[in-house]
N, C-alpha and C positions, 0 to 999 in steps of 0.2 A: 040313188045308191047310199046306203048307210055308211057310217064311219067304219063299222066292223067289216062290211063287205069290201070297202075300198082298201082297208088295211090287208085283208086276206088276199085280195087281187094283187096288190103291190108286193107283198112278201112272197108271192109265187115266183117272182123274178129272182134267180139265184144271186145276182149281184146286189140287189136291194136287201135280200135276206142276209147276206154276208156282212154288209155294212150295219144293218140293224143289230145283228148278233154281236158284232164287235163293240157295240155300245152297252151291252148288258151290264157289265161291271160298273160303268159310270151311272147308269140309271139306278142300279141297286144301291150304290153309295148315296146318291141323292135321296132316294126314298128313306134310307137309314138316317141321314142328317135331318131331313125334314120331320121325320117321326120323333127323333130325339128332341128336337127343338119344341115340337108340339107337346110332347109328354112333359117337358120341363116347364111348359106354360110360358114360354118366352117369345118375344117378337125379335125380328132381325135387329132392331135398335138395341134391345137388351143384350142380345148375344154379342153385338159389336162392342158395347160398353165393357162387357166382361173380357173380351178378347183384346181390348185396348186399341180398337180400330173404329172405323166409321161404318154406319149401317150400309152405305153403298158398297163397301168392300164385302160385307156378308152377302148382300144381294148378288154381287158379281160372282162370288164363290158358288152360291147355290145355282145360279144361272149357268155358270161355266160348265157344270157337270152335265147339263142338258145339251148345251151348244157344242161342247168338245173343244172350245177355243182355248181353254187353259186347263192345265192339270195342277191342282193345288199341291203345295209341298206337304210333306209329312208334318213339318212344324206347324203349318197353318191348320191342318186337320186335327192335330193334337190340341191346339188352342181352342178350336171349335168344340171338340169333344169335352174339354175341361169346362168351357163356358156353359154347356148344357148338362153338366154333372155326369159326364160319361168318361170312359177311358178308351183311348184309341188302341185297337188291336189289329195288326196286319198279319195276314197269313198267306202262304203259298200252298195251293192244293193241287193235287193231280186230277 
């Protein structure tokens, strides 16, 4: 069974689908953070230096968005955005 087939089979379960869909915002935020860091041409170490923290903290921040173990604060996201030459913008949409 391929990864695509396994994913499709697993997501056919309504409970699994609901849990997966609940993480959409976190996955999108992670993709945005990683893309911004990549476009800035920066490593986690460089971002950490600009944020005034350690590389392990940046690694935890990026990993936390996938694991769902920790929700970063707005202040932390703002520092990350500034470190990669971006501006943080938060919106509520319908």
